[in-house]
C-alpha positions as a printed NumPy array, in Angstrom:
array([[  0.   ,   0.   ,   0.   ],
       [  2.801,   2.364,   0.887],
       [  4.581,   1.692,  -2.411],
       [  1.412,   2.498,  -4.341],
       [  0.888,   5.759,  -2.458],
       [  4.528,   6.739,  -3.086],
       [  4.124,   5.803,  -6.746],
       [  1.233,   8.264,  -7.054],
       [  2.56 ,  11.044,  -4.83 ],
       [  6.058,  11.016,  -6.371],
       [  4.465,  10.98 ,  -9.839],
       [  6.462,   7.954, -10.924],
       [  3.554,   7.03 , -13.18 ],
       [  4.626,   9.747, -15.616],
       [  7.762,   7.784, -16.51 ],
       [  5.764,   4.714, -17.601],
       [  5.033,   4.429, -21.296],
       [  1.296,   4.171, -22.095],
       [ -0.146,   0.946, -23.453],
       [ -0.227,   0.731, -27.23 ],
       [ -3.635,   1.101, -28.848],
       [ -3.255,  -2.476, -30.141],
       [ -3.49 ,  -3.773, -26.593],
       [ -6.211,  -1.444, -25.362],
       [ -9.377,  -3.126, -24.074],
       [-11.525,  -1.845, -26.944],
       [ -9.059,  -2.654, -29.742],
       [ -9.809,  -5.173, -32.476],
       [ -7.069,  -7.482, -31.172],
       [ -8.446,  -7.637, -27.631],
       [-12.043,  -7.93 , -28.865],
       [-10.99 , -10.897, -31.003],
       [ -9.191, -12.454, -28.043],
       [-12.314, -12.025, -25.936],
       [-14.422, -13.689, -28.634],
       [-12.027, -16.667, -28.674],
       [-12.318, -17.037, -24.898],
       [-16.108, -16.868, -25.139],
       [-16.043, -19.509, -27.882],
       [-13.909, -21.788, -25.72 ],
       [-16.346, -21.418, -22.819],
       [-19.268, -22.219, -25.155],
       [-17.465, -25.337, -26.408],
       [-16.805, -26.38 , -22.807],
       [-20.488, -25.873, -21.98 ],
       [-21.543, -27.931, -25.027],
       [-19.129, -30.707, -24.085],
       [-20.588, -30.813, -20.569],
       [-24.113, -30.88 , -21.96 ],
       [-23.327, -33.701, -24.389],
       [-21.59 , -35.859, -21.794],
       [-23.78 , -35.179, -18.755],
       [-27.292, -34.553, -20.114],
       [-27.35 , -36.441, -23.414],
       [-25.161, -39.283, -22.169],
       [-22.664, -39.329, -25.039],
       [-19.284, -40.722, -23.953],
       [-16.355, -38.318, -23.812],
       [-14.789, -39.779, -26.955],
       [-18.132, -39.297, -28.735],
       [-18.204, -35.637, -27.76 ],
       [-14.655, -35.226, -29.071],
       [-15.724, -36.914, -32.308],
       [-18.649, -34.479, -32.667],
       [-16.315, -31.497, -32.234],
       [-13.746, -33.001, -34.617],
       [-16.397, -33.464, -37.298],
       [-17.729, -29.954, -36.721],
       [-14.193, -28.601, -37.113],
       [-13.668, -30.538, -40.342],
       [-16.985, -29.455, -41.841],
       [-16.54 , -25.799, -40.86 ],
       [-13.06 , -25.848, -42.434],
       [-14.513, -27.384, -45.561],
       [-17.246, -24.757, -45.779],
       [-14.833, -21.884, -45.111],
       [-12.45 , -23.247, -47.755],
       [-15.214, -23.52 , -50.331],
       [-16.497, -20.035, -49.579],
       [-13.02 , -18.529, -49.777],
       [-12.39 , -20.279, -53.104],
       [-15.716, -19.062, -54.457],
       [-14.975, -15.495, -53.388],
       [-11.47 , -15.669, -54.824],
       [-12.672, -16.918, -58.201],
       [-15.386, -14.266, -58.408],
       [-13.001, -11.459, -57.489],
       [-10.256, -12.486, -59.869]])
């Protein structure tokens, strides 16, 4: 507590370089990072639901997520190819 009070009263905070706008809480980078964390929590919730409520074994839940990952990659690849061919 004393160190913090001295830090403020001696104005040592003026010598610290401000945080870059890239790492600010409202920047695109930090918003994207937040979205990834929210996605991971949603996946965790879905895994718990599938294993506890539906009764799918853990390996079955992993298989569902693996297939979803494969299909979403396939769809994103097809869409990106379609957009690339139309633009070029």
